[in-house]
C-alpha positions in Angstrom: 0.0 0.0 0.0 1.4 3.4 -1.0 -0.4 6.6 0.1 1.0 10.0 -1.0 1.4 12.5 1.9 0.8 16.3 1.7 3.8 18.5 2.0 2.7 19.8 5.4 2.4 16.3 6.8 5.8 15.3 5.3 7.5 18.3 6.9 6.0 17.4 10.3 7.1 13.8 10.2 10.7 14.7 9.2 11.2 17.9 11.2 13.4 20.8 10.4 15.1 20.8 13.9 16.4 17.6 15.4 14.2 15.6 17.7 15.4 14.1 21.0 16.0 10.7 19.3 17.9 12.3 16.5 20.0 14.4 19.0 20.8 11.3 21.0 21.9 9.5 17.8 24.1 12.4 16.7 25.6 12.7 20.2 27.6 9.6 19.5 29.9 7.8 21.9 32.4 9.0 24.5 35.1 9.5 22.0 32.8 11.7 19.9 32.1 13.9 22.9 35.8 14.2 23.7 36.5 15.3 20.1 33.8 17.9 20.4 35.1 19.1 23.7 38.6 19.5 22.2 37.2 21.5 19.3 35.3 23.7 21.7 38.5 24.3 23.6 40.4 25.2 20.4 37.7 27.6 19.3 37.7 29.4 22.7 41.5 29.6 22.7 41.5 30.9 19.1 39.0 33.6 19.9 41.1 34.6 23.0 44.2 34.8 20.9 42.5 36.9 18.2 41.3 39.2 21.0 44.9 39.7 22.2 46.2 40.5 18.7 43.4 42.9 17.6 42.5 44.3 21.0 39.3 44.0 23.0 37.2 46.7 21.4 34.2 44.5 20.8 33.7 42.8 24.2 30.1 42.0 23.5 30.8 40.3 20.2 33.8 38.4 21.7 31.6 37.2 24.6 29.0 35.9 22.2 31.7 34.1 20.2 33.1 32.6 23.5 29.6 31.3 24.4 28.9 29.8 20.9 32.4 28.3 20.6 32.5 27.0 24.1 29.1 25.2 23.6 30.1 23.6 20.3 30.2 20.2 22.1 26.5 20.7 23.0 24.9 22.2 19.8 27.0 20.4 17.2 24.8 17.2 17.4 21.7 19.4 16.8 23.3 20.8 13.7 24.5 17.5 12.3 21.1 15.8 12.8 19.2 18.8 11.3 21.4 18.7 8.2 20.5 15.0 7.8 16.9 15.9 8.1 17.1 18.7 5.6 18.8 16.4 3.0 15.6 14.3 3.1 13.3 17.3 3.3 14.6 18.6 -0.1 12.7 15.9 -1.9 9.3 17.4 -3.0 7.2 14.3 -2.7 6.7 11.6 -0.1 4.4 8.7 0.5 3.5 6.3 3.3 4.3 2.7 2.3 3.2 -0.5 3.9 4.6 -3.9 2.9 5.7 -7.2 4.4 9.1 -8.5 5.5 10.3 -10.9 2.8 13.7 -11.8 4.1 16.0 -11.2 7.1 19.8 -11.8 6.9 23.1 -10.7 8.5 26.1 -9.2 6.7 29.3 -7.5 7.7 30.3 -3.9 6.8 33.7 -2.2 7.2 33.1 0.7 9.5 36.6 1.9 10.1 40.1 1.3 8.8 43.1 1.7 11.1 46.8 1.7 10.2 49.2 -0.3 12.4 52.9 -1.0 12.0 54.0 -4.6 12.0 57.3 -5.9 13.6 59.2 -4.9 10.4 57.9 -1.3 10.6 55.5 -1.7 7.6 52.1 -0.2 7.8 49.2 -2.6 7.8 45.5 -1.6 7.3 43.3 -3.1 10.0 39.7 -3.3 9.0 37.0 -3.1 11.7 33.8 -4.9 10.8 30.3 -4.4 12.1 27.5 -6.9 11.8 24.5 -5.5 10.1 20.9 -6.8 9.9 19.3 -6.6 6.4 15.5 -6.5 6.2 14.1 -6.9 2.7 10.5 -5.6 2.5 8.2 -5.9 -0.5 4.5 -5.6 -1.6 2.2 -7.3 -3.9 3.2 -5.2 -6.9 6.8 -6.4 -6.7 8.4 -3.3 -5.2 11.2 -4.1 -2.9 13.6 -2.2 -0.6 16.2 -3.3 1.9 16.7 -1.5 5.2 20.0 -2.1 7.0 21.1 -1.3 10.5 23.6 -2.5 13.2 22.6 -5.8 14.7 20.8 -5.5 18.1 19.3 -8.2 20.3 15.8 -6.6 20.1 15.7 -7.3 16.4 15.6 -11.1 17.0 11.8 -11.4 16.7 11.8 -10.0 13.1 10.7 -12.6 10.6 9.3 -12.9 7.1 5.5 -12.2 6.8 5.4 -9.3 9.3 3.9 -5.9 8.4 6.6 -3.2 7.8 6.0 0.5 7.2 8.2 3.4 6.1 8.2 6.6 4.1 9.4 6.7 0.5 10.7 10.0 -1.0 10.7 11.0 -4.7 11.2 13.8 -7.1 8.2 12.8 -9.1 4.6 13.7 -8.0 3.3 10.2 -8.8 6.1 8.5 -6.8 6.9 6.4 -9.8 10.6 6.5 -9.0 11.7 6.2 -5.3 14.9 8.0 -4.4 15.2 7.5 -0.7 13.6 5.6 2.2 13.4 6.3 5.9 13.8 4.0 8.9 11.5 1.1 9.1 8.6 0.5 11.6 7.3 -2.9 12.6 4.0 -2.3 14.3 3.6 -5.8 15.6 6.5 -5.2 18.0 6.5 -1.4 18.1 10.0 -1.7 16.8 12.1 0.7 14.7 15.0 -0.4 12.4 17.4 1.9 10.6 20.7 3.6 10.6 19.2 7.0 11.6 15.8 7.9 13.1 14.5 10.2 10.4 10.9 10.1 11.5 9.0 11.7 14.3 7.8 8.4 15.6 4.6 9.6 17.4 3.3 11.3 14.2 4.2 8.4 12.0 2.3 6.0 14.3 -0.7 8.4 14.0 -0.5 8.2 10.2 -0.3 4.5 10.3 -3.4 4.2 12.5 -5.4 6.5 10.3 -4.6 4.6 7.2 -6.1 1.4 8.3 -6.9 -0.5 11.5 -6.6 -3.9 10.0 -3.1 -3.4 8.6 -3.9 -5.6 5.6 -1.9 -5.3 2.4 -3.7 -3.3 -0.2 -2.9 -2.9 -3.9 -1.3 0.3 -4.9 -2.6 2.5 -7.7 0.9 2.9 -9.0 1.9 -0.5 -10.3 4.6 0.9 -12.6 6.8 2.6 -10.0 10.4 1.7 -10.1 12.6 0.3 -7.4 14.8 2.3 -5.2 18.0 3.4 -6.9 
């Protein structure tokens, strides 16, 4: 089932400013926080040095720069998440799509490459792998997409045949060609799967509820739409 969304609804579901879940995702791990703290310190020191060189004639402006630079560690995740949202909001058309899980399988992905010297002093590239869950979703018309995410224990109940919902984004008003997809929602378990939480989950659940209580597959009126690129 594919149902086009109005522009207003689309912009509400993928907000301009990062949500709490998006901010938490962009916050990262401890090492990411340490990197941002170091950048904040460098910004503050740089502003202080510039003030010493050129004088302190604009104390108010310098104070504002100190505050903005010193809080870089705090507001940077908001900026990063908002930029990811805006990359999706640039697509003019969106639709709510409901299909079924067709297959679930695990793969590995290289997430980082490190260089390390061996006992002869030669540099070796060490690849760090991450296990990823791949969920293939399709509908009666043959349209299929695959959503991928890091493996988590809570994904264990996912199996073929379950209802799966997401948003599809397109540059074409009839959604004949799908350019992007969002994170995946499995209503049976109230479970979300994806690399990044693009959607405002409360609003998406409201849309899902309004579009049908029985959650049965329905034929789309766009049988010629192409697969995701």
